[in-house]
C-alpha positions as CSV (number, residue, x, y, z in Angstrom):
1,M,-10.6,46.0,-44.2
2,D,-8.4,46.0,-41.2
3,D,-11.4,45.1,-39.0
4,L,-12.2,42.2,-41.2
5,Q,-8.7,40.8,-41.0
6,L,-8.8,41.2,-37.2
7,L,-12.1,39.4,-37.1
8,M,-10.8,36.6,-39.3
9,A,-7.7,36.2,-37.1
10,W,-9.7,35.9,-33.9
11,S,-12.6,33.9,-35.3
12,E,-10.9,30.5,-35.4
13,P,-9.6,30.6,-31.7
14,L,-13.0,31.9,-30.5
15,I,-14.9,29.2,-32.4
16,R,-12.5,26.5,-31.0
17,T,-12.9,27.8,-27.5
18,A,-16.7,27.9,-27.8
19,Q,-16.6,24.3,-29.1
20,V,-14.4,23.1,-26.2
21,L,-16.7,24.9,-23.7
22,L,-19.7,23.3,-25.4
23,I,-18.1,19.8,-25.2
24,V,-17.2,20.3,-21.5
25,L,-20.7,21.5,-20.7
26,L,-22.4,18.7,-22.6
27,A,-20.1,16.1,-20.9
28,W,-21.0,17.5,-17.5
29,L,-24.7,17.5,-18.3
30,V,-24.7,13.9,-19.7
31,Q,-22.7,12.8,-16.6
32,R,-25.2,14.4,-14.3
33,I,-28.1,12.8,-16.1
34,V,-26.5,9.4,-16.2
35,T,-25.6,9.6,-12.5
36,R,-29.1,10.6,-11.5
37,G,-30.6,7.9,-13.7
38,I,-28.5,5.2,-12.0
39,T,-29.3,6.6,-8.6
40,R,-33.0,6.5,-9.4
41,L,-32.7,3.0,-10.7
42,G,-31.1,1.9,-7.4
43,V,-33.9,3.6,-5.4
44,R,-36.7,2.1,-7.7
45,Y,-35.2,-1.4,-7.6
46,P,-33.9,-2.0,-4.1
47,Q,-32.9,-5.5,-5.0
48,L,-30.0,-4.1,-7.0
49,P,-27.1,-4.0,-4.6
50,P,-25.5,-0.6,-3.8
51,E,-22.1,-2.3,-4.3
52,L,-23.0,-2.6,-8.0
53,M,-24.4,0.9,-8.4
54,L,-21.4,2.8,-7.1
55,P,-18.8,1.2,-9.4
56,L,-21.3,1.5,-12.4
57,R,-21.7,5.2,-11.8
58,G,-17.9,5.7,-11.5
59,L,-17.3,3.7,-14.7
60,L,-19.8,5.6,-16.7
61,R,-18.6,8.9,-15.3
62,W,-15.0,8.1,-16.4
63,M,-16.1,6.9,-19.8
64,I,-18.0,10.2,-20.4
65,L,-15.1,12.3,-19.2
66,G,-12.6,10.3,-21.2
67,S,-14.8,10.7,-24.3
68,A,-15.1,14.5,-23.7
69,F,-11.3,14.7,-23.2
70,M,-10.7,12.9,-26.5
71,L,-13.1,15.2,-28.3
72,V,-11.4,18.3,-26.8
73,L,-8.0,17.0,-27.9
74,E,-9.4,16.3,-31.4
75,R,-10.6,20.0,-31.5
76,F,-7.0,21.0,-30.9
77,G,-5.8,18.8,-33.8
78,V,-4.7,15.7,-32.0
79,S,-5.8,12.6,-33.8
80,A,-8.0,10.2,-31.8
81,E,-6.5,7.3,-33.7
82,V,-3.0,8.2,-32.5
83,L,-4.2,8.6,-28.9
84,W,-6.1,5.3,-29.0
85,T,-3.0,3.5,-30.4
86,A,-0.8,5.0,-27.7
87,L,-3.3,4.0,-25.0
88,T,-3.7,0.5,-26.2
89,G,0.0,0.1,-26.6
90,F,0.6,1.3,-23.1
91,A,-2.1,-1.0,-21.7
92,A,-0.6,-4.0,-23.6
93,V,2.9,-3.3,-22.2
94,A,1.5,-2.8,-18.7
95,A,-0.4,-6.1,-18.9
96,V,2.6,-8.0,-20.0
97,A,4.8,-6.4,-17.3
98,F,2.2,-7.2,-14.7
99,F,2.0,-10.9,-15.6
100,A,5.7,-11.1,-15.8
101,I,6.2,-9.9,-12.3
102,W,3.1,-11.4,-10.8
103,S,4.7,-14.4,-9.2
104,V,7.5,-12.3,-7.7
105,L,5.1,-9.8,-6.3
106,S,2.9,-12.6,-5.0
107,N,5.8,-14.2,-3.1
108,M,6.9,-10.9,-1.7
109,F,3.4,-10.0,-0.5
110,C,3.1,-13.5,1.1
111,A,6.4,-13.0,2.8
112,V,5.0,-9.8,4.4
113,L,1.9,-11.8,5.5
114,I,4.1,-14.5,7.0
115,F,6.1,-12.0,8.9
116,S,3.1,-10.0,10.1
117,L,0.5,-12.8,10.7
118,G,3.0,-15.4,11.9
119,P,1.3,-18.7,10.7
120,F,4.7,-20.3,11.6
121,R,8.0,-19.2,13.0
122,M,11.6,-20.1,12.7
123,G,12.2,-23.5,14.2
124,D,8.6,-24.7,13.7
125,K,8.1,-28.0,11.8
126,V,5.6,-27.5,9.0
127,E,4.0,-29.6,6.3
128,V,2.5,-28.2,3.1
129,I,-0.3,-30.7,2.4
130,E,-0.8,-31.5,-1.3
131,S,-3.9,-33.6,-1.1
132,A,-5.4,-36.3,1.1
133,D,-3.6,-39.2,-0.7
134,K,-0.3,-37.5,-1.5
135,P,2.3,-36.5,1.1
136,G,3.4,-32.9,0.9
137,V,6.6,-31.0,1.7
138,K,7.6,-31.4,5.3
139,G,10.5,-29.9,7.3
140,R,11.8,-27.5,9.9
141,V,11.7,-23.8,9.1
142,I,15.3,-22.6,9.0
143,A,15.0,-19.4,7.0
144,I,12.3,-17.0,5.7
145,N,13.1,-14.4,3.0
146,L,11.1,-12.4,0.5
147,F,10.7,-15.2,-2.0
148,Y,11.2,-18.6,-0.3
149,T,10.9,-20.3,3.0
150,T,13.7,-22.7,3.5
151,L,12.9,-26.0,5.2
152,E,15.3,-28.6,6.5
153,D,13.9,-31.9,5.1
154,L,13.3,-34.3,8.0
155,S,12.4,-37.4,6.0
156,E,14.6,-40.4,6.6
157,D,15.9,-40.7,3.1
158,N,16.7,-37.0,2.7
159,V,18.1,-36.1,6.1
160,G,19.9,-32.7,5.9
161,A,18.5,-31.7,2.5
162,M,17.1,-28.2,2.2
163,V,13.8,-27.5,0.5
164,Q,12.9,-24.0,-0.7
165,V,9.2,-23.5,-0.8
166,P,7.7,-20.4,-2.5
167,N,6.0,-18.2,0.1
168,S,2.8,-18.0,-1.9
169,L,2.4,-21.8,-1.6
170,F,1.8,-21.4,2.1
171,F,-1.4,-19.5,1.3
172,Q,-2.6,-21.7,-1.5
173,K,-2.4,-25.1,0.3
174,A,-3.3,-26.4,3.7
175,V,-0.4,-26.2,6.1
176,R,0.2,-28.4,9.2
177,R,2.4,-27.0,11.9
178,W,4.2,-28.3,15.0
179,R,6.0,-26.0,17.5
């Protein structure tokens, strides 16, 4: 009777371990088959660009591994529904945060480009051209920081006025420059 209790005590962990190993083995096997299939597809149809095949292989590999990971966690008692809810919640918060700081990051990145590429310098006279029939913002560059470039307005009716132009605007519109 003692052997039967010992067998019962060890049977569940051994079965669970075997199931996890089987899931991992099958995921690896499916991933290899899919990868070889996509590679053969690329060789058989050379008109399919390699720039498409590589990301497709990577995407399918991560989907297979993610599915296997979810199955393994489910074998350990973690609900897939709870994991999916947590993942989608995190993705939603990340997307909102990304869009909330997009303009700030864009202006900061454009400031780095302005400093490194030097499309204009302090003291230059620049004009951001709106369109062919509309005059744009025109002035002398007096300051460049992470978010704005400050221009001294040189138009006759606004002499001495300062105009702050978001740095990203210099990469979205055409810019005329005088040294």
